[in-house]
N, C-alpha and C positions, 0 to 999 in steps of 0.2 A: 560301187561297194565300199563303205568307210572301211577303215582299219579298226575303229572300234565305234559301236553304235549301241549307246544305251538308251531304252524306249520305257518312259513312263515306270520307273524302278521304285519301288516301294520297301522299305526295309523296317522291320519290326522287333519290338522288344518284348519278352515274356516276363513278367512278374507275377510270379504266384501263378493265380488261375487269369490274370488279366493280360492283355495284349495292345502295347501302346505302338503307333507308327510314329516313327523318328523321321523317315523320310518319304517324302510324297512326291509321285508321278514326276520324278526326274528324267528329263531327256536329255541328250548330248550326244555329240560324235567328235572323230579325231579321223584326219587322214594321215597318211604316211609323210613325216617331214614336217607337220603342223604341231603349233603349240595352242593348247586350249588352257586356259587359266579358270579355274573355279574359284570365286573370292566368296567370302562372307567370315562373320564374327564366329568365334567359336561356339559350336553347338548348333551350327546352320545345318550340318549333315554333310560338308563336303568331305572330310576323311572317311566317315562312312561310306559314302559311295565308292570312294576309291579303294576301299577295303573289300567293299562288295565285288567290284573287278577282279581283285586278286584273290577271292575266295577264302580272305583272312578274318570274316566275322568272328567275334567272340562269341563265345558259347552264350545260348540266350537270345542273339541277334539272329534274325534270319532274311531271307529276299520274301518280302510278301507277296509283290506282284512285279510284273514287269518283266524285260528281258534284257539280257546283255549277251551283245553279238560279236564276236572277235574274228576277223574276216569272214565274214558272213555266216560264222558257225555259232549257233547258240550255245554258250558256256554257263547260263544261268544257274544250271543245277548239275553240274559236273561233281563226279564223286573225287574223293581227295587224291587217289591216284591219278586221275585225268587232270587235276588242277597242277600236281606236282610237276607233269611232264609241261606244262604252260608255264609255270614259274621260273624265271631265270631266264630258259631258253627262248620265249616268246614275250612275256611281260614280267618287266622288272619293276623294283619300288625303290625309291630313294626316301629314308624316313626321317623325322623331324629331327632327332636328336642321335647323332653318329654316335656318344658314348654310350648310349645305351643299345645302340644296334650293332656296333663293331664288338667281338669277342676280346675282353681286355686281356686274356691269356695266351691269344695266339697273336702271332706276329701279322703285319700287314700283308705279307707275301702269301702266307698261308691262306689268309681269308680271300684273297682275290683269286688265287689259282684255285682254290676247293671248286668252286661253281665250273670251272672250265674243263677241269679232269673228268668232273662227274657228267656235265651235260654236253661237252665237245670232244669228249674222250681224248684230249691231249695228255702227253706224257709229261714230266716234270719239269724237262728241260724246254719243251715247247711252251708250255703253259707260264714258265718264269719268264721266257722271251717276251710272251705277249703282256705279261702284268707291266713289264718294263714300259713297251710300248704307251699301254693304255694310262700309265702314271705320268710319262712325258705328255700324252695328249692333254691330260686337265692341267697341265702347268705346274707339275711337282718337280722340283729340281734333284739330282743325284737318285733317281729312282731305285738304281739296284741297292742303294745303302738303305732308303725308304722301306723296302720290302722286308728286311731284317729288323725293322723298329716294332714297337708295339704302339697301340691307338695313344697311350697316355704321352708319349713323347712326339706327339705331333699338336700343332695348334688347332683351333676349332675350325678354321677354314680349310686347312690339308686333311683334316678327317672328313670333311663334307667332300671335298675331291676325291678322296680313295672311295666314298660311298658312290660316288658317281661312275668311278673305275669300275667297280664291282658290279655295278647296276649293267653297264656296257660291255662286261666281260665274256658274256654268253651269247652275245649279238642278239639284242631282242628288237622286237620289231614295234615295241611300245614301252615306255617308262612313264610309271606315276610317282610324281617327287611330291612329297606331302611336307609344307611347309620348310623346304630346304634350307633357308635362312634365317630361320628364327632367332636362334643363338648368336647371330654375326654382326658385326658391326657394319655400319651402311656401307662403307667401302667396299668391304669382303663380299656383302650382300649382291651389289652391282655384279662384281666379278664372278660369283657362282651362278647368278642366274643369266649372264651373258653366256659364260662357259656353256652351261646345261643347254639353252636354247640354239646355239652355235653347234655343238657336237651333235644334236638330235636332228638340225636340220640337214647337216654334212652328211650324216648318215642315214638319212629317209626315215629317221625314227619317230614315230608318233608321241608326242608329250603332253600329259596332263599334268599341271602345274595347280597345286592348291597353296592358297594363299589366304590372308585376313587382309591381306594391303593392296588395294584397288590401285594405289598410286604407283606401286613398282612394276604392273605388268604391261604397263601401256608400250613399249618398247619391245618386248620381248612375246608377247602372244599375238595370234591372227584372230582368235576368237576367245571370248569372255564369257561366262555363264555366273551371273551373281546369286546367291543362295541365300536364303533366309527362313528362320523356321523349320526347316526341312524342305522348303520350295525352291525351286528355281524361279527368280522374279524377274530377271531380265535376262536377254542372251542375245547375243549377235556377233559380229565382226568386231573387233577391237576399234578399228576406227569408225564404225557407226556409232557404236555406243560410248565412246569418248565424246564423241563430236555433240550428241545430241541425248545424253542420259535422261530417260524418261520417268523411272521408278523414283519414289520420294527417298526409299533406301540407297540405292545407288548414288542420287546426289548426295544425300548425306554422308556416304564413305569419301566421296572426293572433295566434299566440302571441308573435311578433317584433315586432309592431307595438303601440308604447307605444299605452295606453288610459285615459280618465279614469273610467272607472265600475269599475276593477279595484283591490284594496287596492295601498297605496304601497309594500308590502314585499314585494310578489309579482315577481321578477325576471323581465325580458325572457329567453326561451329560444331561442336560435336553431338552427335544424334543424343536426344534425351532419351531416359529411362535405360531399361535393360533388355536384353533379348529374352524370347519365352522360356520358360521351362520347356523342355522337349516332351516332358512326361505331361504336361498339360495341355488339354483340349482348349484352343483358342477359336470360336467361330469366327467365320468370314476370312478378311486377309489378317495373316498373323501379325502385320507389319501395323495395323490400325492404332492399338494403342498408345504407339509412340508418333504417330504420324500426324501432322499440323492440318492436312489437307483432308482427315478422314471424314466420310460422311456416315449417315445411318446404314447406307447399303454395304458399306468395308467392313461393318461388323456382321452381317449377316450372311453374305454368300463370298466363296473362294472365285477371285478374278481367274479368268480364262487369259491362257497366253494369246496375244494379238499381235500381228505385224503392223509395226507403227516405225517410220522414220527410219526405214531399212532394218530394224532388228526387231526381235520381239520382247514383250513387255506384257506383265500380268498386274494390272492395276486399274481399279475403277475412274480413278481422277489422275490421270498421269499428266506430267510437268510438260506443257506445251514444247515441241522441239525446237522453237526457235527462241526459248528463254534462257538466257547463260546461267551459270552459278551465280554470277556477281549480280545479276539481276535479282535471282531468287534471295539472296543474302540481304541485299539491300532493305 
């Protein structure tokens, strides 16, 4: 039994009397201590999928189909009271921008201890001691002093570490991290990702890492799901997917990331065109308008996920498993 199992998830948005589907048939799972990376451009549906798991979809958005199971229990249509019992104590979330997630007029100590006192029943002294331990664990120096400070007094990297500490404070079994390193420089990004993955692994916590950068998750995730236009187009273990990415979109993401093991004269090649408007219907494979390998079938019918080269891919004309990215760009 998986810690989290999402099956055929669909998310709809109501616009007037019309209903548009933003996420289609998304399926993924996470085991205890495992990191799943969900990767894709803005508007691909990855953040919406995470918000659906948390039960935090905005007004007008709803789960239109599929199931979300947590520890074997179907939580898809839990009411707000049941969701509140899960949030923090069982499932926690690290949001993209800590400056908008942290309360600017509350001290760091108040924001870390609040959930522990509410969810774990700790008194003020116990919660403060636990908060100091958490700040030490996420690599913040002089934690006792930091507890008395406000978010604006900390750097961006330190604020994100505080967000991780808050997520861990009530001892959840699952953490969803939505673009946790977007506003940070490359060095701090690596530190935060390494820290998050290590802590979750050491505590046996499942981690769903949402990012637009396929290049930064190879060393941190055990599994990867690539989303495009509201659909998962390729998924599997990180080792299998990176060894032989077969969807043209996945190849495009990897080809646009600088690598040290490719020839210096090999240029980066961005993906031509732009992602589809989530509100607009695109027949067939939603990537076909941007895909150089598209055929007539690609514009007519949505491809199904099929097992190829050790992982799953949804493509009518997948890249041969033995073709390297260098060969494809040549």
